[in-house]
N, C-alpha and C positions, 0 to 999 in steps of 0.2 A: 504494500500500500504506500501511497505517497504520504509525505509528511504534512502536517497541518500548517496551513498558511497563516502567517502572523498578520497583525494589523500594521498597515503602512503609515508612518507618521507624516508622509508627504501630503495627506489630505488637509493638513493645517495650512498649507500654502494657498488654498482656494477659499477658505472661510476664516472669518474673524469672529471669535466667540466672546461675547460680553454677557456674563451672567446667564440668563435664560435665552438670549437671542443669538442667532448665528447669521451673519451677513456675508454675502459673496464679495470677494475681492477682485475677481476677474469677470470679464464680459462673457455672456453666453452666446454661442453661435446662433445666428438668426436662421440659418438654413437647417442645421441639425436638430435644434430644439434644446429642451432642458437636459441637463446632465453632461453637456459637452462644452467645455470651457475653451476660450481662445487664448493663445499665448500672447504675451506682451513683448513687443520689440521696441526699439528706439523710435521708429517712425510708423509702426503699423501693428495691427492685431491680426493673428493668423489662426485658423482652425486646422488642427492636425488631422482631423478625420476627413473633411471634404475639401480642404485647401482654400477655403474662402479667405480673402484678404481684405481688410478695411484699413485704409491709410488715414493717418492723423493729418489734420489740416493746420 
């Protein structure tokens, strides 16, 4: 049998937890929907799943 997967602490990069509330720190992809976050670059936001790119103005 495979070993039990542990909890990834990388989830804390996407949410900010304040008491009872959790707020998102990154944009959600408008094409893929909820659950898919866009990566933040210097001049753009990019979705790793569908390759949607939104440039900052």
